[in-house]
Structure formats: C-alpha cells, structure tokens
N, C-alpha and C positions, 0 to 999 in steps of 0.2 A: 383394446376393447374392455369396456367395464364388465365386471361380473355381474350376473343378474342376482336380484334379491334373495332367489332360490339358491343360488350358488353360495352366496354369503352365509345364509342360514344353516345350510349343510355343513360349511366348513367350521362354523361356531359351536356346533353340536359337540364336537369332539374336544373343544378348547374351553369351554367355560366354566368346567370343573378345576381348571388349574389356576384360577384368578381368584384373588379377595372378591366378595360380593358380586357374584356373576349377576345378580338383579340390575346392576348398574348399566347392563349392556343389552337387555332383552326387551325392553319396553313392555308393552300390554297393561299399563296401568288404566286404574278408573280415570275416566274422562279425558284420556288421550283421543285425538282426532284421527280417524283414518278415513281419507278418501280415495277413490279410484284414480289412480295415477294418470291414466290417460283420458280422464274426462274434465281435466282442469286446463286452464290456459297457462297458468304460471305456478310454478313450483318454488318455494323458498324452504331453505333450511335455516332455522334459528340457531346459532352456536355459542354456548356458553364455554369460554376456553380454562375450564377446572372442571373437577370431577363431578360427577352426578349429584352427589351427596349436597354439594355447595351450589351448583348451578340450578336444580331443580326449583328450589324455593325463591330464585330470583323474581322479584315482581315484575320489572320492567319486561323481560322475556315472556312472563306469563300472560300479560297485559297484551302484548303483540301477537301471541300465539291464538289467543281468542278472538282478538280484533280479524286478524287476517283469514282465520277458518271460518268466519262469519260470511266471507265472500264467496259466492258460486263459482267464481271463475280462479280462485286461487286455493291453494294448499299449503300449509305450514307445517314442518316437522321438526325434531329436534335432535340435536347432537352435544355431546360434551366429551371433553379431554378424557381420554383412556388412563388410567392408572399405569404406572410403570410396567407392570406385570403383563396387563393386557396388550400395552403398545408393543412390548416384546413379540408376544404372539401374532399380533396383527402382522408385524413387519415378517417375522419368519414363515408366514402361511399367505403372504401377498394377499391381505384381505383389506381394502381399502376402508377408511372410516364411513360409517353408514347412519343413516337416521333410525332412530328408535321406533317410529311408526310402521315403516314399511321395510326397512332394510335397503333401501336404496343408497348408493354409493353418493357422498355429497357432491363428487364430480357431475352427477346426472342431474343435479338440481340448476334452475335458471338463476336464481339469486341467493347468496349466502350472506347472512346477517350475523356478524360477530359482536358480542357486546364485551365493551372494555371498561368496565366501572373502576380499575385500577390499574396502574401501568405495570405492575410485576406480573401480569398476563401475557405480556407480548410475544415472550418466547413461546408459550403454550399456543397463542394464534398461529405462529409459523408453524409449529410442529403439527397443528390440525391440518393446515393446508397441504403439508407435506404428505402427511397420512393419508389425505384425500386424493394424492395424485396431482394437485393444482399447482402450477407454476407459483413460485412464491411472490414473485416479483410483478407488479403490475403491467410493466411494459412487456412482459413476456406474454402475456394472456391474448388471446385470440377471441373471435366471435363464437367459437365452440367451447369456451370456458365459462363457467358462472361468473356473474357480477358480483365482486367482492365489497360489502359494504360494512361499515364498523360505526358504532356509537356508544354513548356512555360517557361517564364524567373524564375519562380519560382522553376523549376524543375533544375536549377543550384545548389542547395542546395537540393537534393532530401531526405536527411535522416528524416526530421520531418513527412513526408508522407510516408515514407518507409514502414509501418506496413499495408498500406491500399491499395498501387498501385502495380499491379503485375510488370509492367515494365514501367520506365520512357525513354521517349525521349531526350537525351540531345543535343541541339541545333536546328537546322532546320529540319523540319519535311516533305518537299515537296517530297524528294526521299525516305527517310527511310520508310515511311508510307506505300510504296508498298512493300518493302522488309519484313515488318512485316506482311502485309496480306499473302505475298506468303508462308512465314514461317508457319504462322497459317493453311494456307491451306494443305500444305504437312503434317503436324501433324494431322489434322483432318482426311486426308483420312489414314493414317497409324492407326488410332485409338489408339494413343499411351497415356500414362498416362499424367497429367498435368505438371507433374515435368520435363518431357522429352521438353516439349513446352518452359518452362522457360528457360531451359539449352540452348535451340537451339536460343532463342532469344539474349541472352547474348553474343551471338558470332556475332551479326550485329554491325557494327560501329556506336556508338551513341546510342546504347540501354543498360541502367543499369537495372538490374534485383536485388533488394535489398536482396532478400531471399537467395541468393548466395554468401551473404558476412556478416561477422560477427564481430561488433565493438567491443574492448577492452577498459575499462577504468582505470585510475589509481585511487589511493587512494584520490586525492585532486579533482576527477570528471572530469578531463581532459581526452582527448581521448588519448589512447597508441597505438592503432593501428585499422585499419579495414582491414581485409584480406579475400580474395575470400576462399570459403569453397573446391573449387575443382582446381586442376592444371591447366586446359584447360580454367579456367574463368579469365579473364584480370584483373590485379591489378588495373589499371587506365583506365576509361572510357574517350575517347576523344570525345568532341563534336562533332556532325555531320554538315557539313557545305555543300551547293551546290557551284559548281565551277561557275555557271552562274545562275542569277536570273531567275527562271522558270516562264512559261507564267502567266501573272497576271490574276485573274477572272475578266469576263467580263458578265457573265449572274448572277450579282449579284441579290439576293432575295431583291425585293421591299416590305417594310413592309406595312401592312394594317391598322397599327396605327402609331401615332408618336413615335420616337425613338430618341436617344440622337444624333446619326449622319446621316442624309438622305442625302446621298451623294456618289460619286464614289471615293474610296481610291485606291491611285495609289503609289507603294513603287517604287521611282525613284531611291533611292540608299539605299544600306544595308552595315551598317557599319559606324565609325566615327574615324578620326586620331587626333582630338582634345586633348584628353588624361585629361580630368577632373577628378580628383583623386576621387571624390565620386560618379562618373556615373558607374552604374553597365552596363547599356545597352552599354556603349561606350567601355567596356572592352570586354563583352562576345559576342558582334555581329562583332568584327573584323574578316577577312578583309574586305575592301572596295569592294563592287560589284555595278556596275551601269548599268542602262538600257540606250539604244540610245535613242535619241529624236525621231527618227522615230518609234521606238517601243513604247515609251509612248504616241504619238499622235494616233497610231493605236489602242492602248488599249482605250484611251479615245472616240475615234469615235465608236468602237463596243459596249462599255459600255452605251454610250449615246442613241444608237439605241436599246438595249436591255432592258434599264431602265426606261428612261426618267426622270432621275435624274437631276438637275439643278445646282448642286454644285460638284466641284472637289476639292479633297484635295491631293497635291502633297507632299509625305510623305516620311520622313527620320529622322535620328537624327538631322542633320542639313542640311536642304533643300538648303541654300544658298551655301553651299560647292559642291553641284553636279557641275561636271567639265563643264558641258555644260548649266547650267542654264539660263544664258542671252540667249542663243540661242533658249532653250525651251519655255521661256518666249515670246520671239518675236513670235515663231512660233503659240504658243497658241492664241497670240493676233490677228494673221493673218487669222487662220483657223476656229476660233469659234467667231469670233467678233458679228455675226449675231445673236448669240444664248442666248444671256443674261445671261451667265454662271457666277456663282460665282467660282472663282478660289482661293484656300488658299494654303499658304505656312506656316504652323502651326510652324515650328521650323526653326527660322532665327537668324543668328549671328548679333551682335550689330554693325552695320556700315552703313554710308549711302547708301552703296551699296544693302542693303536689302530693303531701302527705295526706291531707284531705281525700284528695282525689283516689289515691289508692287505697285508702281505707274503705270507699265506697265500693270499690271493685273487689274487696277481698272477698277470696274465698279458700276452702281448705287445701286447694290446688295452687294458690298464689306462689309466685316466685320471690326471688330476691329484690332488693331495692337497690337501685344503681342512679349515681349522681356524678356530675363531670365538672369539678371546680377548676380544672385545667391548670391553675396557679395557685400559691399560698401566700403571697405578699401583696399587698395594696399597690407597690410600685409595678409589678409584673401585672397585675389586673389591668392596671391603667394602659400599661403598653399594649396588652392584646385586646382591650377594650371588652373586659368581661367583669364589669364591677359587682362581684359578689363578695360580702364582707365574710371575714373567717368566722365571725360570730354568728351570722346567719346560717353557715354551714353546721356549725355546732349545735346550734337550736334545732335546726331541720334533723339532724342525726340522733339528737335526744329525742325528739318525736317519734322517730322510726323506731328505735330501739323500744321506746316505751310502749308502742303498740304490738310489739312481740315479733316484728321482723327479724328473723335470726341473724341475718347476714346483710350488710351494706357494702356496695362496691363502690369505690371511688375512682374516678379517671384524672389523671395528671398529664401533663406534657413537659418535657423537658428540651432545652435546647432552645427556648424561645430567643428572640433578639434582645442582647443587652443583659441576658441573665448571668446570675453570679452564683457561686456556691452556696452563700448565705440565702438565697431565694429557694434553693434546692433543700437546703437543710430546714427550711421553714414548712417544705413539704411533710418532712418526716415529724416535726414536731406538731404540725397540725394534725396529721393521723393519729398519734399518739394521745391527742387531746380528746378526738372524736373516739377513739377506742375506751378512754377512761370514762368519758360521759356515757357510752354504752353500757359499761358494766355498772356503772351507779345507776342507771334506768333498769336494767334487765338482768343484771347478773354477770357471772364470768362466762356463760355459754355463748355469748353473743360472738359474731366473727365480723372482722373487716378485711375485704380485699382490696390492695391498691395495685390498680393497673396503670402503668407509665409508658408512654409512647414517646417518640423523638418527633420534634417540630422539622416539618420539610415546608420551605417556601414555596407556596404553589402559585402557578399562574393564574391572573385574574383577582389576585388578593392584594390588599395593601402591603403585604411582607414581600412580593414578587423583586423588589429590589434589593433585599438583604441576603446574606451568605449563610449557608449552613454552619452550625456548631461543628467544630472537628470531632473526629472519632475519640481522641484523647480526651477532650473534655466531656464527652458524653459519658466516655467508660468511667471517669472520675466522679461523675455525677451520679452513675449508677452504683457505684462503689460505697459513695459516702450514704445513699439511701439504704443499701444492704447493710452497712455498718449500724446506722442509726436504728433499724428498724429490726435489728437482730434481737431474738429473745423478748419481742414485745406482744407475741401472740397475732402479729398483722401478717397476712400473707401478701407478698410482693411478686409481681410479674412484671415483666418488661419487654418492650421490643428488642430485638437484636439489633444493634447500631449499625452493622453492615448491611442489613436489609434495608433499613433506612437511607442508607447511601446510594444504594441502588435506586430505590423510589426517587431519591433526588435527582440523579442522572437523567432518568427517563423522562421525569414530568416537566424538567426544566431544559430539555434537550432541544436542538433543531434538527433539520433534515440530515445533516451529518451522521446524526445517532443511527440512522438505519443501517449502515454498515457495521456499526457496532453490534447492533441486535442480531443482525443475521451471523455475524462471525461467532457471537456467543453462543447462539443456538447450534451452529454448527460443531462447536466445541463440548457441545452437551447441556447447555443451560436449558431448563426447565423448570416448571412449578417453584417459580423464584419466590412466591409468597409463602411458600411453605418452609417452617422453621427446621425441619431436618432435612432439607435439601440444600447442600452447602454448593452454592454456585458462583460466589463471588470471584474466586479465581478464573473462572472462565471470562467474566467480563473485564477483568485487569487485563487479562491476556488480549481480549478484542479491542480495549482501548489502545494498547501498543502496536497491535498488526493494523488498526486503522489509521494511527499516527494522530491521534486526539489524547490532549490531557485532560482526564477527568476532572482534575480540580478546577477547571475552567468552568464547569457547570455547576459545582457545589460550592467552593471556599472564595468565589470571587464576588463581592458586592457590585451590584449594577450601578452604573451611572443614572441619574434621573432623566436623562436625555435618551438614554439606550433604547434600541428598537429590539423589541423582544421576537423570539422566532413565532409567538401567538398573537402579534399585536393586529393581523389581518383577520383574526377570529374575535367578533364582538359579542359579548354577552349580553349587551344593554346597559351595563354599568360603565360609565366613561373612565378612561383611564387618568383623567384630569381628577375625578374623586377618588381613585385610588391612591396618586400621588398625595393629594391632600390628605388622606387618612394616615398615609406614611409618614409624613411629616408631623401630623399628631402625635404618632404613636411616638416619634423621638424626643416630643416635648413631654411626654406622661399624660397628654389630655384624652379624655374620654369624648366619645360621641354619643349622643342620646339614641335610644331605640327609635326608629322612624315611626312607630306607633304615636309617638309622644309630639315628634316635629319631623318634619320633612328634611332629609338630609341632602337633597338633589343630587342622588346619585347618577341619575340619566334614565333609569328604568322605566320612569313614566313617559317621558318623552320620546324614547326609543319605540315604545309599543302603544302609543296614543292611538294609532290607527286602527288597533284592534277593537277599541270601543264604538268606533263607527262603523266598522264591517261587520261586527259579530254582536247582533242586538242583545244576545243572551249570555253575555259575557258577566261572569261574576269575579274577575280579579279585580284586586283594589292595591293602590298603593296610599297607605294610610297618612 
C-alpha cells in the first residue's frame, strides 16, 4: 500500500537537514500549481531525470506543465531525480519518490511523462521508476500501474529504452499530450485491459508503442527488419509537429534555490535551415516556425509580471537567423530599457551582424560572447557543411573585443569524419590568432575560453553512416590542443572522451541495448552525464554480461544499404536526402542554406497536409 502524502511529509521532516540543498525536495515555489487531487479526472507527473537544479528550467516540461494545468480535468505535478545523498535516505526510510506539489507517490499518478533530451539520462530514468516502486519493464506493468510515456530528442531513436517505456512521443508534444490524455480517459472509463490502451495510443500521430513492434536480426548482428505485430499498427511513425508555435509558458516556476538558469526562456523560432551535417537538432526540428515580434514582447511582459526574473533568453538553434531579429532587438531596447534586464542570444552565427545585435542589447549586466566555429580548416568545414572562413571569425572576434566584451567563448568539435591531427592543430593556431587580435583591440585583460566536444554520429543525420573516432585518436587530439595552448593565456576545456563513448553506444543502439542499460543500472550506473560520476566500468561489464560488443555500435562504419534501428521513425527528412548529403561530405561539397535554394530534404512534402488542415499555420520551408 502506498504511503499518504502526510506520511511522506512526516518522514521527510527529520531527513531534509541531512542532505545538500533541501530546497530541491520541498516544492512550494512561486507559480507552482496545486489542485485538489480528488477533483480531477487524470493526474500526470512530469519527470526530468536529473537533479532539480537542471530540470526546473527545462523549457519543454515548463510548457507542458502550464498547458496541462489549464485543463480542469487534469492536474500536472513535477518530480526530479534526487541526488545520491537524498536517494540513500529515501531508500533507507522506505520513502517512494514523490511529486513536489502534493507529495503524492509517483506510483499514484495515472500517467508519468519522462523527458529524455539526451541519452545519458537513461539510467536515471530507470532509477526514478525503481524509487517509485514501479516495475521497470513495460511488460511487467498492469492496469494498476501508471502509463509511462517519454519524449525528447533522445526519443528519435527509441529502441534502446523500448523495454522500459510504454509509449514514446516522437517530435513535439504540445498538442499530442492532450490526445494521449483523452485516449487514457476513454480507456479508463471503459475499464479495458492495458493492451487495449497501448494499441489505441499507437493510432495517434507521433506516438510509438514499442511492444507492438518486433525487430529481427541477421547473423552478423545487423538489423534485418522491424515490423508491427498487427496489421492496423503503422509500419512507420512520423514525428509530430505543431503547425504554429503554441503559447509560450508565462507562469514559470520561480525556484527557491539557485539553479543553472534563473531566467525567462522564450523560443523565438523552431527549426533551422543551415544544414550542418553533424547536427541532430538541425535535422529533426525542421521546418522553421517563428513567433511574431508582438507575441514575443507580450510573452516577456507577462512573464516578467509573473516571475520577477531579471534575465531573458531568446532561444532557437540560430537566434540571429530569426527573420525579424533586428526589429525584435530594437523593440526590446525601447520597451525594457528601464528594467535593467539581461537579454541573451545564446546561439549566434559568426558575423559582425551578431555583434551589432549584441551591442544593441548590451547592458551593465551583459554576459560573455559565445560563438561556435566547430572546425578550423576549410576542408573540415566543407565536410561538415559549415562554411565560415577563419578570417570572418577573426574579424568578428576583433569586433567583439573592441566593444569591450571581456571574454569570448569558442566551441569546437573534434573527431569529425576524416579529421586529421593537422585539422586539430589548426584549431589551436586559430585560437592563438583570435587571442592576439583581442589583445591588440582591448589589451591583455581580454580572455578566451575554448570548449572542445567530441563528435558523435547521431541518428537521422547525414553522418549516421560513419564510425566514431577512436578513444586513442581523441586522446591524442586533446593532448595536442593542451600542448599547443599551454601558456597561451587561453582557457581550454573538453568533454571526457569516455562520456562521449557512452553517448555513442546509447544513441546508435538497437533494442538489445535495453539489457545493457538495465545491467549497468543494476551495477550502479546513474548520473552518467556528470563528469564526477565515473560509471564507464559498469557499462563495459554490462556489455560483457549481455554478450554484446560495444565496438559494433561505435567503431563500425555503416553500409549505405544498412537498416538502422531508427529507420521506422520518420522525422520528415528523407533518408535518401541524408544519404546524398553523406556522399557530398565525402567529396567535400557544400550544400546551400535552404533559405537560398530548396534542397528537397522532404520536409515540405511530409507535412504539406498541415497547410490544408491548419489555416493559421505559420511554418515555412524557404
């Protein structure tokens, strides 16, 4: 029998002073929504499988929280992964994981929605189910257990987590979540078996129910097919999109402790036309949809009134590509000049126009300037389809430093296909040139931070056919950068290659990875995304115990005709287009931004019906 909320609160009172940041576990924040538990038809728990500090500012969950709580027949509450100290106390004192709004055990909810923005949250998701007393495997759950759904960017290859999730939302959740709730309510009223609910969910556009599909493998371990088990279940699940960006959340929860982002996040544009071949988000978030300047200003005004935040983040994959960005910046400068707000554009293209925009937004509280050149040689830029010259980066950096921004941060990626040590050496030389230009423009007090991540060939991108660079090669490249940038005054940081290896296993895996994930979790893997949580040995052991070769998923180039574990998930971008892009990368050929010329990726044809069925659509395929 589940403990009552009063029981949970009573047990917590004597424990919270023994953990770091007790404020993570008590709720009560400004703008949280508390409804009468017994007065609503359907109860959802929205779960972010990392700590409160990281999960609370997640824009996706914030949007769903506000949308669902606008319904009178639904309540939505929140839960996050407890840190290791709190987890120990929960287990020692038989306290199940609970919601922050009303302290109800998660097992008491009807539906649990888990956000999976990146793959290294998988073991945390299992840990949350276990802490909640919910069977980890979908086939073990009965009509008395919550429906477990998941969504996010990692769901575009749902197969590794298919053993544990009842239904995945593929794509955008703002509309489909209501259809899932309605489907659940009908099933509950009719008192039908759980299998009926799962089959009904599979008929909703954008919902993938793994138990209704069966993969078959060849002798060499590659996938032969993945087929639905019933004739009326779709062979391919096409991602869900919304024709127009829905209303943005304006009653954002104001945390009672410090978190990673204390700000108002506003998605000004969804989608990107740049076509960087390594970029998963750029491929799966097509087509472009934009908010009007008027709508953005209204969102900011309302959110400021409701929260009191002093920072605004204008979010998109490339904020300076927003069609009305100059007008927006002008209006923000006029309307909010007296508020001393910090306005950030976290994703800017490399050009002087970006400097012009940031100069207009500048206040005494402005932060640092960040750019992402990704590569430092023309050859590599042609391969990854990011045609930005070194001279343009140098000129832009000079403009930034000359305008008294003290710190510039540059993002690079190593491990790209066909990358050599000479290409990596060019990163160091370019950074030293940027630093020298900065000192010429603004003196020796300027700073340059260089952040280096390791490339992972992600599903649904042109590079899904390539192999990962080896750990030995990545280590050599990092050592080269350390050696070349030593005593340069440049701060260098990098991603642990072993963490990247784990990301590659999970993002490129098939359904057999479920046993690996389960075994790694049983051995103690969790918080895999954290640099100070060493878990790779658990994963290596899990692969051995599962009889799988991890190199099969990382260091093996894919044949052009190979069936991928994610091929039955359609993002709207055709596989034939991705293959053509992969072949262009082998030839070092660029593909134009599709603002200039339609590249026939397939997105327009896939979602052409939206223009007919939604008269207010504002999505465009330039």
